[in-house]
N, C-alpha and C positions, 0 to 999 in steps of 0.2 A: 450536468443536467439527464435525466434517463430520457431513451428517445418520446414515449408516450408524452414527457413533460413538455419537451421544447415542443411541440407538433399544436398541442394545447394552448399552451404563450403565444405561438404563432398566430394562431388561428383567430384566438383572442383579439390582436391587435389589427388583426387583418379586417375585421370585422367592423372593429372601433375608428380605426382608419376610412373603411366606405360611411361609413354612419355620419364622421368629423367634414365628408367633403376632399377628402385629401390622395383618395384615388377614386379611381370610375369603376364602373361596374367591372366593365371588362375587364377592367387589369385584376382588380377584385377576384374575378370569374376565372383567369388564370393563371394566379397566385396559388388561388386555391384548389385545384387542380394540380399545381406541380407540388401542393403540399400532400397533397393524398398520394403523388407516389410514392412517397418516403413506407420508409421500414413500417410496418402496422405494428400497434403493440400486443405483446401478447396477450391472450382471450382467460377470461377466468377458467374456461375449460383446460387451456392451456397448464395452468397451474395446476387444475386439481390434477391431471396427467401425469406431473412430475414428482407432485404428492403421492399420487400411487404406485408410481416405479419406487421410488427412495422406502413407501412400505414394504411393498415388495421384496427387494434388496436386504430390508433389515430383518423379515422374514425367514428371508433363506441364510444366512448367515448365524441367527437365531436357531435355525434347523439343525446347523452344522453344530453348531456349539452343544447343540441338548444331545447329540452323538446317540439315538436310540437304540436301544439292546433290541428292540423290537423287529427290525431290517438286517435283515443281512447287508457286509459292505459290500458285495457286488451288486444288493438293490440302490444301496443311499448314494451309490457313484454314479448307475448309471440313471438314476432320479434326477443328479445333479446335473450331465450332460446332456441330459434331455429337455431341461427347460434351458439350458446355455444354447443349445442350437434353434429350439422354439425360441427365442428372442433373438437370436441373431435371422430370423426367417421373417420373424414378423417383422421387426425394422425391412429388410430389404421389401418384404409384400407395402408398408407403408411408406414408403420412397418412390414405389412404382404407382401408387394410387397419389403421389405427389402430397403426403403429409410429412413432410420432413422433418418437423421437431418433433411429431411421434416416434419418427423413426430416430431422432437419435435418441432420446430415452429410452428407443429400446435396445440401443446399444449397449448405452450405461446400464443397464439392466443386465447386461450379457457381459460386461466388464464387471460386476456383482460378482455375478455367481461365478463367475472365472477363479474369483480372489477367493470364496468360500471353497468350490474345489478344490483349490490348494490345500489351503488349510484343511477340508475334509482326508484329501488322500493322506497326507503328511501324519495326521491324526492315526488316521488304519493304520497304515503300514507302519507308524514311529519312525519315518526317513530321518535319515541324523543329518543336523545342521543348524543353522540357527535361525529363530524368526525372523532377522531383517532379511534372508535371505531370499524368505518368500512373499516380502513386503517388498523386496526389489522385484520382483517376477513377475507378480499383479502388476506396479507398477508399469513396468518396460511393457509387459502385452495390453494394459491400457492406455498406452503411448499410440502404440503399433494399431490397434482398434482405433482409436481416437483420430488417427491421419487417413486409417484404409475410407474408415464412411464417414472422413467430415463431420464429425459429434463433438459440437460444444461441451454439454456436457460430462461426455466421458476425457476432455482432456481436461477439465477442471478437476476431475477424481484423479487423473493421474498426475497432477499436481500435486495433489493433496497427499497422493499416495507416497510420491517422490520427496517432497517433506518429510514427512512422519517418518521411510527410512534414514533420513541424511541423520534425523535429530535421536532416535528414540533409544539408543543406547549411552545417548552423552550423559555426564552427570554430572548437573551444576555449580556441585557443592564439593566436585573434587577434580583431580590429575583423570586426563580420560587418553586412551595411547593414543587415538588417533583423531582426526576427524575425516570428514567424507564432501572432501572439494571437487570432489566427481560431480556435485552436484550441481554447480552449475553447466556442466555439458548440458546437462537434463533441464535445467532450466532453461538453457536457450533456447532446447528441441521445444519446451510447451511456448517464448516468447517467438517463436518461428510460425507455431501453429496458431497463437491467438492472431496476429498477423495475417498471416493466409484466410484465417475464417471472421477475420473482424468482428473478433469477440471480446469488448470491453471487461463483458463479464470474468473471463478466464484472464483478461488485465488485472483487473485485481486482485483475484486469485494469486497468479505472479508474484504483483510487488507485494501484500503481504508474506508470502511464503519468505520472498528473497530479503527479506526485514525481519523476518523471523529467525533466518538462517544467519543475517550477519549479525544481530544481536548475540546468538551462541559463538561467532568465529571471535567474536571481542570479548566478550569472555575467556575461552579456548586461548586464545594467543596471549592475553594479556596477566590471565592468573590472579585475575582481579576477585579469589576465592581462598587464595594460600598466602602465605608471610608477605607477600611483596603486590601491590600490584603496578601495576606497567602501563601505564594510561594511551603508549603511540597508537597502538592499532586501534583503541576507541574513537582516537583523535584524527586516525586516517579515515574514519569508513565518514568518521561526523565531515569530515573535507570532502569528502568524495559525496556526499549528500548536497552540501554548500551546490559543489558543482555542476550538479544534476539539475539542481533546483535550476542554477541560471540557465542551462543549456533548453530548460523546458520552459520557462521563460521566454528565451532568445528565437526559441522554433514555435513559442504560441504567436508570435511578434509577425513572420515570417514564413517560415517553410511547413508550417506544421505535419513536420516529420511524426510525429504519433498520430498523426490522426486523427487530430481533436480530440488525443487523451491525455494534452497535457496537465489541463486544472489538475483532473483524478490524480494527474502521477506528483504535481505537485503535494496535492494533499499527501499522500500517503510518504512521501519524501519529508515531508515536517514530521510527521508520525514518528518517521524512523529519527530523524535529526532530534527531536527532543526525548525521545525514547535515551538517547547517548548523553545529550545532555544531562536528564535528571541521575544514568550511572556515574555522570564523571562531578556533580556536584555531589553526591550519596560519597563516589570515593577519597573525595578530599574534604569531607566532614568529621572532625577527627572525633568529635561527639559520637558517630557511628562507629568508625574503624579502631578508635583505640590508636597509644602511639605503637602498638606494636608492628603497625603496617608503613611500608618505606611506601608513597606514592613517587615514579617517576615517569619521566616522557621525552620524548625527543620533538624538535623544534622542526623538522622538515614537513610533516603533513601538513602545516597554517602556511608557512609558505606555496607550499604548491598547489593549496586550494585558494589561498588570498589569489594567486595568480592566476588562476585558470580562470574564478569568479569576474578580477578585475579587465581580463582581456575580453570576455566577454561583454563585458559592463560597458568598457572604451568599442566596442564594435557595435554594442546596439545605440549608442550616440552618433557613430560615424554614418550609420545606415537609416540614423532616423527611424529605431524598432518602435511600434507603440507601448513594449514596455521595458523604453530604455530610463522609466525613475525606478521601476523595481529590480531591475537587474544590479542599477548603481546601490540599490540601499542591501540588495546582497553580498554584495561586496565588502560594504562597510561591515554589516553583521556578520561577515564571514575572516575579516581583519580585528576585530572585537577579540573574537576566539581566538585567534591565534595570537593575539596580545596576551587574553584572559591565561593561554593555555602555557604559558613560558614561567609563572608559579607555579610552582612544584605543590604548594601548599593554596588553600583556597582565603581569598583576601575578604573579611568582611565587607559585603553588602552591594559590593562589584558584581558577583556571579548573580545573586538574587534579582540587582537592578538590568542586567545582562536578560535574564530570564522572563522577566515581566515586559521586558522590553518588545522581544523578540516576540512572547505572545501578541501586541499590539500590532505588532509589524503581520503577524499574517489574520490578522482581524481586517487592518487596512487592505494588506492586497484579496483577501474576498469578495472587501465593497468593492474594489476597484478592478478585479475582473468579471462581477458579479456572480460569483458562485458562492453559493451557501453553506457546502458542505465546509470548503476551507475559515471560513469565518466561523464555523460552526467552533469548529475545531481552536482556533485563535480563542475564542471565548470559554470551552474548557479547559485548555490550559494557563488562561491568566485566571479562573479561578480553580484549578491547583496548583496552583502554584503561590496564591495568594491562602492557600490552606497549609501548605507546608509549611510559609514561612511562618506561619500560627504556632505551628506544632515546633517548629524549632527553634524559635522567639528570638531567633538572634542574643543569645544570652542571657536574656531577661526579657519583659513584660515593656518595660520602658524602649525598650529598644527598638524594641516590635512594633510600638503604638509610633513611636518618629518616623519609622521608615515607612509605615503605610500615611502618614501625614503628608512627610515629604511627597512620595509618590501621587498621592491624590493633589498637591497642589503642582508640582508637574502638568500634570495629566488635564487637570485645569485650566495652566495658565496655555497650554501646549494647543488645546481645543479653542483658545479666542485667539494667539499671537500667529499659528498655523494654517487659517484662511489668511488674514490680514497680508502677512505676505506671501502668500499663491496669489491672491488678488493684485497683489503691485507689480510682479514677475510676469503676468497676464497682459497688465495697462504698459507694462517698460516693453514686452513681447510686441505687441500693438501697434504702438507708436515708434518700433524700428522697422516693424515692417510698411 
């Protein structure tokens, strides 16, 4: 939840508690004063500043692309360098005046102008080299600027630029000569910067970037678009995602090692896991890939994933972790995925049922954690699976209707039976205690 949403919710709760007499006026004032000291929300003026800087940055890059013949090469290069140093100068001046956010934005503008300058100089002097190398130089320079100026917008730009560098020559539908594993070093540098600057926004960018890179890595290693589909890399990344979900849940209930980013990290990890399960579903669908494709996989990723999630679930119950229930369910879903991965081809109904159950569990987890984004993701996944089943039709419409009816009956029965079992369990625990 964003900081301004948290502050508004807490402020409203404090006011309600005071009106109902749950807290006295002195306590209310102390808590309100402490709440006011928390990080303030960005004003609308700050948003306008950001949009203005982005527009100027695109204007500079468009200017480079225009390559006006009316200007001499020296004048164009000099104009960009003047704009570059003017941006840095404004950033320093605003920092000295105490306008930290505006100073960070002008660092972002300077980094954008730096990238445009690289493109212009290469264009003017016809420097031999790959465009990918120019993007790498731009990304590295932006990383340096972000760390020196402690600029969150510049760090986010650096992460996006290095992601483009890592994937810009990847051919999704053909064999590539290599893959940029060095991306991980830059990603770790970005993660260190996000930790140092306590930037949740950059953390979101990093999670999305890593997820995209991992998906491309699965295609590269698995050769899923060639004459065979080796699903071992897919299962390896999938079970790593399950293990990280367990780690985030464990941290959420104890150490808070992610600085409160655990719930958001779980959303990103489920996005990655959902994409991998979808690719797995399609790769084993003979109606999609035809009999020409041989699907193979190794069993070790599933065993390793079940082991890690099982250990964390055991530790959670032993230490009475508040998230021990979700830790246990994560281990169960990892075990089910491991069992399904042992079949080279998809068993009818089981894979579809697994995807539906996984989406329902995501909704449930978001409900338990009171994290709306996670529940929303679960609802979207459930809807997507239902639509996928409709278009796939499981062989014919009669099979599809039977599957829908069976799933609906099970859900309705669960809605009645599970609360009763939960009440009985709580009652038994109270008697024992």
